[in-house]
PDB file of N, CA, C and O in Angstrom, chain B, residues numbered from 101:
ATOM      1  N   ASN B 101     -32.512 -68.792 -84.281  1.00  0.00           N
ATOM      2  CA  ASN B 101     -33.917 -68.920 -84.013  1.00  0.00           C
ATOM      3  C   ASN B 101     -34.121 -69.696 -82.720  1.00  0.00           C
ATOM      4  O   ASN B 101     -33.207 -70.380 -82.259  1.00  0.00           O
ATOM      5  N   ASN B 102     -35.276 -69.601 -82.145  1.00  0.00           N
ATOM      6  CA  ASN B 102     -35.547 -70.231 -80.847  1.00  0.00           C
ATOM      7  C   ASN B 102     -36.431 -71.477 -80.998  1.00  0.00           C
ATOM      8  O   ASN B 102     -37.154 -71.826 -80.064  1.00  0.00           O
ATOM      9  N   THR B 103     -36.391 -72.129 -82.108  1.00  0.00           N
ATOM     10  CA  THR B 103     -37.219 -73.307 -82.336  1.00  0.00           C
ATOM     11  C   THR B 103     -36.364 -74.560 -82.274  1.00  0.00           C
ATOM     12  O   THR B 103     -35.136 -74.494 -82.218  1.00  0.00           O
ATOM     13  N   GLU B 104     -37.028 -75.684 -82.284  1.00  0.00           N
ATOM     14  CA  GLU B 104     -36.355 -76.978 -82.328  1.00  0.00           C
ATOM     15  C   GLU B 104     -36.169 -77.432 -83.774  1.00  0.00           C
ATOM     16  O   GLU B 104     -35.673 -78.532 -84.018  1.00  0.00           O
ATOM     17  N   GLU B 105     -36.561 -76.598 -84.731  1.00  0.00           N
ATOM     18  CA  GLU B 105     -36.511 -76.978 -86.127  1.00  0.00           C
ATOM     19  C   GLU B 105     -35.084 -77.108 -86.644  1.00  0.00           C
ATOM     20  O   GLU B 105     -34.184 -76.377 -86.231  1.00  0.00           O
ATOM     21  N   VAL B 106     -34.906 -78.036 -87.538  1.00  0.00           N
ATOM     22  CA  VAL B 106     -33.670 -78.163 -88.290  1.00  0.00           C
ATOM     23  C   VAL B 106     -34.063 -77.999 -89.738  1.00  0.00           C
ATOM     24  O   VAL B 106     -35.033 -78.605 -90.191  1.00  0.00           O
ATOM     25  N   GLY B 107     -33.319 -77.183 -90.477  1.00  0.00           N
ATOM     26  CA  GLY B 107     -33.646 -76.846 -91.874  1.00  0.00           C
ATOM     27  C   GLY B 107     -33.440 -77.981 -92.824  1.00  0.00           C
ATOM     28  O   GLY B 107     -33.320 -79.138 -92.422  1.00  0.00           O
ATOM     29  N   PRO B 108     -33.398 -77.640 -94.115  1.00  0.00           N
ATOM     30  CA  PRO B 108     -33.273 -78.672 -95.154  1.00  0.00           C
ATOM     31  C   PRO B 108     -31.924 -79.376 -95.074  1.00  0.00           C
ATOM     32  O   PRO B 108     -30.925 -78.799 -94.644  1.00  0.00           O
ATOM     33  N   LEU B 109     -31.922 -80.623 -95.493  1.00  0.00           N
ATOM     34  CA  LEU B 109     -30.718 -81.432 -95.488  1.00  0.00           C
ATOM     35  C   LEU B 109     -29.855 -81.071 -96.701  1.00  0.00           C
ATOM     36  O   LEU B 109     -30.314 -81.108 -97.842  1.00  0.00           O
ATOM     37  N   LEU B 110     -28.609 -80.726 -96.428  1.00  0.00           N
ATOM     38  CA  LEU B 110     -27.650 -80.463 -97.494  1.00  0.00           C
ATOM     39  C   LEU B 110     -26.547 -81.510 -97.410  1.00  0.00           C
ATOM     40  O   LEU B 110     -26.150 -81.915 -96.317  1.00  0.00           O
ATOM     41  N   THR B 111     -26.062 -81.941 -98.547  1.00  0.00           N
ATOM     42  CA  THR B 111     -25.071 -82.986 -98.621  1.00  0.00           C
ATOM     43  C   THR B 111     -23.732 -82.456 -99.130  1.00  0.00           C
ATOM     44  O   THR B 111     -23.689 -81.710-100.108  1.00  0.00           O
ATOM     45  N   VAL B 112     -22.646 -82.837 -98.471  1.00  0.00           N
ATOM     46  CA  VAL B 112     -21.307 -82.515 -98.927  1.00  0.00           C
ATOM     47  C   VAL B 112     -20.591 -83.839 -99.107  1.00  0.00           C
ATOM     48  O   VAL B 112     -20.480 -84.614 -98.157  1.00  0.00           O
ATOM     49  N   ASN B 113     -20.104 -84.113-100.303  1.00  0.00           N
ATOM     50  CA  ASN B 113     -19.334 -85.345-100.546  1.00  0.00           C
ATOM     51  C   ASN B 113     -17.861 -85.007-100.457  1.00  0.00           C
ATOM     52  O   ASN B 113     -17.347 -84.227-101.259  1.00  0.00           O
ATOM     53  N   ILE B 114     -17.187 -85.588 -99.492  1.00  0.00           N
ATOM     54  CA  ILE B 114     -15.733 -85.400 -99.319  1.00  0.00           C
ATOM     55  C   ILE B 114     -15.090 -86.673 -99.830  1.00  0.00           C
ATOM     56  O   ILE B 114     -15.168 -87.720 -99.187  1.00  0.00           O
ATOM     57  N   THR B 115     -14.453 -86.582-100.987  1.00  0.00           N
ATOM     58  CA  THR B 115     -13.968 -87.789-101.640  1.00  0.00           C
ATOM     59  C   THR B 115     -12.494 -88.081-101.409  1.00  0.00           C
ATOM     60  O   THR B 115     -12.041 -89.197-101.665  1.00  0.00           O
ATOM     61  N   SER B 116     -11.740 -87.101-100.930  1.00  0.00           N
ATOM     62  CA  SER B 116     -10.318 -87.330-100.730  1.00  0.00           C
ATOM     63  C   SER B 116     -10.072 -88.092 -99.422  1.00  0.00           C
ATOM     64  O   SER B 116     -10.556 -87.664 -98.374  1.00  0.00           O
ATOM     65  N   PRO B 117      -9.344 -89.192 -99.456  1.00  0.00           N
ATOM     66  CA  PRO B 117      -9.066 -89.930 -98.232  1.00  0.00           C
ATOM     67  C   PRO B 117      -8.132 -89.170 -97.289  1.00  0.00           C
ATOM     68  O   PRO B 117      -7.995 -89.542 -96.123  1.00  0.00           O
ATOM     69  N   ASP B 118      -7.495 -88.115 -97.779  1.00  0.00           N
ATOM     70  CA  ASP B 118      -6.564 -87.338 -96.947  1.00  0.00           C
ATOM     71  C   ASP B 118      -7.257 -86.212 -96.186  1.00  0.00           C
ATOM     72  O   ASP B 118      -6.616 -85.535 -95.383  1.00  0.00           O
ATOM     73  N   THR B 119      -8.552 -85.995 -96.419  1.00  0.00           N
ATOM     74  CA  THR B 119      -9.291 -84.915 -95.757  1.00  0.00           C
ATOM     75  C   THR B 119      -9.562 -85.334 -94.308  1.00  0.00           C
ATOM     76  O   THR B 119     -10.136 -86.392 -94.051  1.00  0.00           O
ATOM     77  N   ASN B 120      -9.126 -84.464 -93.348  1.00  0.00           N
ATOM     78  CA  ASN B 120      -9.387 -84.772 -91.938  1.00  0.00           C
ATOM     79  C   ASN B 120     -10.137 -83.655 -91.233  1.00  0.00           C
ATOM     80  O   ASN B 120     -10.351 -83.715 -90.022  1.00  0.00           O
ATOM     81  N   LYS B 121     -10.546 -82.612 -92.001  1.00  0.00           N
ATOM     82  CA  LYS B 121     -11.382 -81.560 -91.430  1.00  0.00           C
ATOM     83  C   LYS B 121     -12.134 -80.883 -92.561  1.00  0.00           C
ATOM     84  O   LYS B 121     -11.716 -80.935 -93.718  1.00  0.00           O
ATOM     85  N   TRP B 122     -13.257 -80.243 -92.214  1.00  0.00           N
ATOM     86  CA  TRP B 122     -14.080 -79.552 -93.200  1.00  0.00           C
ATOM     87  C   TRP B 122     -14.672 -78.323 -92.519  1.00  0.00           C
ATOM     88  O   TRP B 122     -15.255 -78.435 -91.440  1.00  0.00           O
ATOM     89  N   GLN B 123     -14.530 -77.154 -93.136  1.00  0.00           N
ATOM     90  CA  GLN B 123     -15.025 -75.913 -92.533  1.00  0.00           C
ATOM     91  C   GLN B 123     -16.297 -75.469 -93.250  1.00  0.00           C
ATOM     92  O   GLN B 123     -16.346 -75.378 -94.476  1.00  0.00           O
ATOM     93  N   LEU B 124     -17.314 -75.198 -92.453  1.00  0.00           N
ATOM     94  CA  LEU B 124     -18.592 -74.725 -93.000  1.00  0.00           C
ATOM     95  C   LEU B 124     -18.635 -73.205 -92.919  1.00  0.00           C
ATOM     96  O   LEU B 124     -18.081 -72.612 -91.993  1.00  0.00           O
ATOM     97  N   SER B 125     -19.292 -72.578 -93.885  1.00  0.00           N
ATOM     98  CA  SER B 125     -19.407 -71.121 -93.869  1.00  0.00           C
ATOM     99  C   SER B 125     -20.865 -70.726 -94.057  1.00  0.00           C
ATOM    100  O   SER B 125     -21.706 -71.543 -94.430  1.00  0.00           O
ATOM    101  N   ASP B 126     -21.142 -69.458 -93.791  1.00  0.00           N
ATOM    102  CA  ASP B 126     -22.462 -68.884 -93.991  1.00  0.00           C
ATOM    103  C   ASP B 126     -23.548 -69.534 -93.090  1.00  0.00           C
ATOM    104  O   ASP B 126     -24.710 -69.640 -93.481  1.00  0.00           O
ATOM    105  N   LEU B 127     -23.141 -69.958 -91.895  1.00  0.00           N
ATOM    106  CA  LEU B 127     -24.130 -70.500 -90.956  1.00  0.00           C
ATOM    107  C   LEU B 127     -24.838 -69.334 -90.258  1.00  0.00           C
ATOM    108  O   LEU B 127     -24.238 -68.284 -90.027  1.00  0.00           O
ATOM    109  N   GLU B 128     -26.112 -69.528 -89.927  1.00  0.00           N
ATOM    110  CA  GLU B 128     -26.877 -68.503 -89.237  1.00  0.00           C
ATOM    111  C   GLU B 128     -26.514 -68.489 -87.767  1.00  0.00           C
ATOM    112  O   GLU B 128     -26.378 -69.549 -87.155  1.00  0.00           O
ATOM    113  N   PRO B 129     -26.351 -67.281 -87.174  1.00  0.00           N
ATOM    114  CA  PRO B 129     -26.034 -67.204 -85.749  1.00  0.00           C
ATOM    115  C   PRO B 129     -27.235 -67.711 -84.906  1.00  0.00           C
ATOM    116  O   PRO B 129     -28.389 -67.586 -85.314  1.00  0.00           O
ATOM    117  N   VAL B 130     -26.936 -68.270 -83.750  1.00  0.00           N
ATOM    118  CA  VAL B 130     -27.926 -68.790 -82.803  1.00  0.00           C
ATOM    119  C   VAL B 130     -28.930 -69.703 -83.516  1.00  0.00           C
ATOM    120  O   VAL B 130     -30.140 -69.544 -83.354  1.00  0.00           O
ATOM    121  N   SER B 131     -28.442 -70.628 -84.279  1.00  0.00           N
ATOM    122  CA  SER B 131     -29.296 -71.576 -85.010  1.00  0.00           C
ATOM    123  C   SER B 131     -28.812 -72.996 -84.758  1.00  0.00           C
ATOM    124  O   SER B 131     -27.633 -73.240 -84.502  1.00  0.00           O
ATOM    125  N   ARG B 132     -29.733 -73.900 -84.836  1.00  0.00           N
ATOM    126  CA  ARG B 132     -29.452 -75.335 -84.547  1.00  0.00           C
ATOM    127  C   ARG B 132     -29.079 -76.037 -85.871  1.00  0.00           C
ATOM    128  O   ARG B 132     -29.750 -75.878 -86.890  1.00  0.00           O
ATOM    129  N   TYR B 133     -28.007 -76.802 -85.817  1.00  0.00           N
ATOM    130  CA  TYR B 133     -27.556 -77.580 -86.966  1.00  0.00           C
ATOM    131  C   TYR B 133     -27.322 -79.009 -86.511  1.00  0.00           C
ATOM    132  O   TYR B 133     -26.807 -79.250 -85.419  1.00  0.00           O
ATOM    133  N   ARG B 134     -27.705 -79.956 -87.359  1.00  0.00           N
ATOM    134  CA  ARG B 134     -27.461 -81.374 -87.093  1.00  0.00           C
ATOM    135  C   ARG B 134     -26.562 -81.892 -88.222  1.00  0.00           C
ATOM    136  O   ARG B 134     -26.807 -81.640 -89.402  1.00  0.00           O
ATOM    137  N   PHE B 135     -25.531 -82.611 -87.829  1.00  0.00           N
ATOM    138  CA  PHE B 135     -24.568 -83.139 -88.784  1.00  0.00           C
ATOM    139  C   PHE B 135     -24.582 -84.664 -88.751  1.00  0.00           C
ATOM    140  O   PHE B 135     -24.601 -85.276 -87.682  1.00  0.00           O
ATOM    141  N   TYR B 136     -24.574 -85.254 -89.915  1.00  0.00           N
ATOM    142  CA  TYR B 136     -24.483 -86.703 -90.072  1.00  0.00           C
ATOM    143  C   TYR B 136     -23.177 -87.002 -90.776  1.00  0.00           C
ATOM    144  O   TYR B 136     -22.844 -86.367 -91.777  1.00  0.00           O
ATOM    145  N   LEU B 137     -22.453 -87.946 -90.267  1.00  0.00           N
ATOM    146  CA  LEU B 137     -21.195 -88.350 -90.893  1.00  0.00           C
ATOM    147  C   LEU B 137     -21.143 -89.866 -91.035  1.00  0.00           C
ATOM    148  O   LEU B 137     -21.416 -90.604 -90.088  1.00  0.00           O
ATOM    149  N   TYR B 138     -20.793 -90.307 -92.212  1.00  0.00           N
ATOM    150  CA  TYR B 138     -20.582 -91.733 -92.426  1.00  0.00           C
ATOM    151  C   TYR B 138     -19.492 -91.914 -93.460  1.00  0.00           C
ATOM    152  O   TYR B 138     -19.203 -91.004 -94.237  1.00  0.00           O
ATOM    153  N   TYR B 139     -18.900 -93.064 -93.468  1.00  0.00           N
ATOM    154  CA  TYR B 139     -17.817 -93.341 -94.374  1.00  0.00           C
ATOM    155  C   TYR B 139     -18.259 -94.374 -95.399  1.00  0.00           C
ATOM    156  O   TYR B 139     -19.162 -95.175 -95.155  1.00  0.00           O
ATOM    157  N   CYS B 140     -17.612 -94.336 -96.531  1.00  0.00           N
ATOM    158  CA  CYS B 140     -17.875 -95.339 -97.575  1.00  0.00           C
ATOM    159  C   CYS B 140     -16.543 -95.866 -98.093  1.00  0.00           C
ATOM    160  O   CYS B 140     -15.576 -95.118 -98.244  1.00  0.00           O
ATOM    161  N   THR B 141     -16.514 -97.161 -98.361  1.00  0.00           N
ATOM    162  CA  THR B 141     -15.371 -97.812 -98.990  1.00  0.00           C
ATOM    163  C   THR B 141     -15.852 -98.518-100.220  1.00  0.00           C
ATOM    164  O   THR B 141     -17.023 -98.404-100.583  1.00  0.00           O
ATOM    165  N   GLN B 142     -14.980 -99.243-100.869  1.00  0.00           N
ATOM    166  CA  GLN B 142     -15.390-100.008-102.058  1.00  0.00           C
ATOM    167  C   GLN B 142     -16.407-101.081-101.690  1.00  0.00           C
ATOM    168  O   GLN B 142     -17.150-101.535-102.560  1.00  0.00           O
ATOM    169  N   LYS B 143     -16.462-101.496-100.444  1.00  0.00           N
ATOM    170  CA  LYS B 143     -17.364-102.550 -99.997  1.00  0.00           C
ATOM    171  C   LYS B 143     -18.711-102.024 -99.542  1.00  0.00           C
ATOM    172  O   LYS B 143     -19.613-102.812 -99.257  1.00  0.00           O
ATOM    173  N   GLY B 144     -18.867-100.698 -99.466  1.00  0.00           N
ATOM    174  CA  GLY B 144     -20.142-100.120 -99.048  1.00  0.00           C
ATOM    175  C   GLY B 144     -19.936 -99.039 -97.984  1.00  0.00           C
ATOM    176  O   GLY B 144     -18.806 -98.679 -97.656  1.00  0.00           O
ATOM    177  N   CYS B 145     -21.044 -98.533 -97.458  1.00  0.00           N
ATOM    178  CA  CYS B 145     -21.011 -97.458 -96.459  1.00  0.00           C
ATOM    179  C   CYS B 145     -21.316 -97.982 -95.071  1.00  0.00           C
ATOM    180  O   CYS B 145     -22.094 -98.919 -94.889  1.00  0.00           O
ATOM    181  N   GLY B 146     -20.688 -97.358 -94.108  1.00  0.00           N
ATOM    182  CA  GLY B 146     -20.927 -97.711 -92.706  1.00  0.00           C
ATOM    183  C   GLY B 146     -22.109 -96.946 -92.151  1.00  0.00           C
ATOM    184  O   GLY B 146     -22.701 -96.138 -92.866  1.00  0.00           O
ATOM    185  N   PRO B 147     -22.470 -97.172 -90.903  1.00  0.00           N
ATOM    186  CA  PRO B 147     -23.605 -96.486 -90.288  1.00  0.00           C
ATOM    187  C   PRO B 147     -23.276 -95.009 -90.040  1.00  0.00           C
ATOM    188  O   PRO B 147     -22.125 -94.650 -89.794  1.00  0.00           O
ATOM    189  N   ALA B 148     -24.284 -94.184 -90.109  1.00  0.00           N
ATOM    190  CA  ALA B 148     -24.094 -92.751 -89.865  1.00  0.00           C
ATOM    191  C   ALA B 148     -24.066 -92.470 -88.380  1.00  0.00           C
ATOM    192  O   ALA B 148     -24.737 -93.134 -87.591  1.00  0.00           O
ATOM    193  N   THR B 149     -23.282 -91.483 -88.015  1.00  0.00           N
ATOM    194  CA  THR B 149     -23.287 -90.947 -86.660  1.00  0.00           C
ATOM    195  C   THR B 149     -23.761 -89.510 -86.763  1.00  0.00           C
ATOM    196  O   THR B 149     -23.526 -88.865 -87.785  1.00  0.00           O
ATOM    197  N   SER B 150     -24.420 -88.986 -85.740  1.00  0.00           N
ATOM    198  CA  SER B 150     -24.925 -87.611 -85.836  1.00  0.00           C
ATOM    199  C   SER B 150     -24.576 -86.829 -84.594  1.00  0.00           C
ATOM    200  O   SER B 150     -24.458 -87.376 -83.498  1.00  0.00           O
ATOM    201  N   GLU B 151     -24.412 -85.530 -84.792  1.00  0.00           N
ATOM    202  CA  GLU B 151     -24.168 -84.571 -83.720  1.00  0.00           C
ATOM    203  C   GLU B 151     -25.023 -83.351 -83.992  1.00  0.00           C
ATOM    204  O   GLU B 151     -25.309 -83.032 -85.146  1.00  0.00           O
ATOM    205  N   GLU B 152     -25.431 -82.668 -82.932  1.00  0.00           N
ATOM    206  CA  GLU B 152     -26.230 -81.460 -83.097  1.00  0.00           C
ATOM    207  C   GLU B 152     -25.544 -80.309 -82.345  1.00  0.00           C
ATOM    208  O   GLU B 152     -25.099 -80.465 -81.209  1.00  0.00           O
ATOM    209  N   TYR B 153     -25.475 -79.166 -83.004  1.00  0.00           N
ATOM    210  CA  TYR B 153     -24.804 -77.996 -82.440  1.00  0.00           C
ATOM    211  C   TYR B 153     -25.642 -76.769 -82.640  1.00  0.00           C
ATOM    212  O   TYR B 153     -26.459 -76.717 -83.559  1.00  0.00           O
ATOM    213  N   ILE B 154     -25.456 -75.767 -81.790  1.00  0.00           N
ATOM    214  CA  ILE B 154     -26.100 -74.467 -81.954  1.00  0.00           C
ATOM    215  C   ILE B 154     -24.994 -73.438 -82.118  1.00  0.00           C
ATOM    216  O   ILE B 154     -24.054 -73.395 -81.325  1.00  0.00           O
ATOM    217  N   THR B 155     -25.109 -72.608 -83.150  1.00  0.00           N
ATOM    218  CA  THR B 155     -24.110 -71.572 -83.395  1.00  0.00           C
ATOM    219  C   THR B 155     -24.220 -70.480 -82.374  1.00  0.00           C
ATOM    220  O   THR B 155     -25.272 -70.291 -81.764  1.00  0.00           O
ATOM    221  N   ILE B 156     -23.126 -69.748 -82.178  1.00  0.00           N
ATOM    222  CA  ILE B 156     -23.099 -68.667 -81.181  1.00  0.00           C
ATOM    223  C   ILE B 156     -23.567 -67.366 -81.806  1.00  0.00           C
ATOM    224  O   ILE B 156     -23.569 -67.234 -83.030  1.00  0.00           O
ATOM    225  N   PRO B 157     -23.966 -66.396 -80.980  1.00  0.00           N
ATOM    226  CA  PRO B 157     -24.394 -65.087 -81.520  1.00  0.00           C
ATOM    227  C   PRO B 157     -23.224 -64.382 -82.181  1.00  0.00           C
ATOM    228  O   PRO B 157     -22.070 -64.600 -81.816  1.00  0.00           O
ATOM    229  N   GLU B 158     -23.527 -63.535 -83.157  1.00  0.00           N
ATOM    230  CA  GLU B 158     -22.487 -62.728 -83.770  1.00  0.00           C
ATOM    231  C   GLU B 158     -21.986 -61.700 -82.780  1.00  0.00           C
ATOM    232  O   GLU B 158     -22.737 -61.211 -81.936  1.00  0.00           O
ATOM    233  N   ALA B 159     -20.692 -61.374 -82.892  1.00  0.00           N
ATOM    234  CA  ALA B 159     -20.106 -60.382 -81.955  1.00  0.00           C
ATOM    235  C   ALA B 159     -20.485 -58.986 -82.379  1.00  0.00           C
ATOM    236  O   ALA B 159     -20.096 -58.016 -81.728  1.00  0.00           O
TER     237      ALA B 159
END
């Protein structure tokens, strides 16, 4: 889409400490996505960092 809109917030909980990558599927082509990442330990959660990306057109 050609808007500045970002859709609904979806949450993925990655609980394994050995996970170092995560693959997303079923993303819309030429659409804007914003990702928030933060870590949690037994003492609490750290601050979130965010990145925004636009998917490429389908081939």
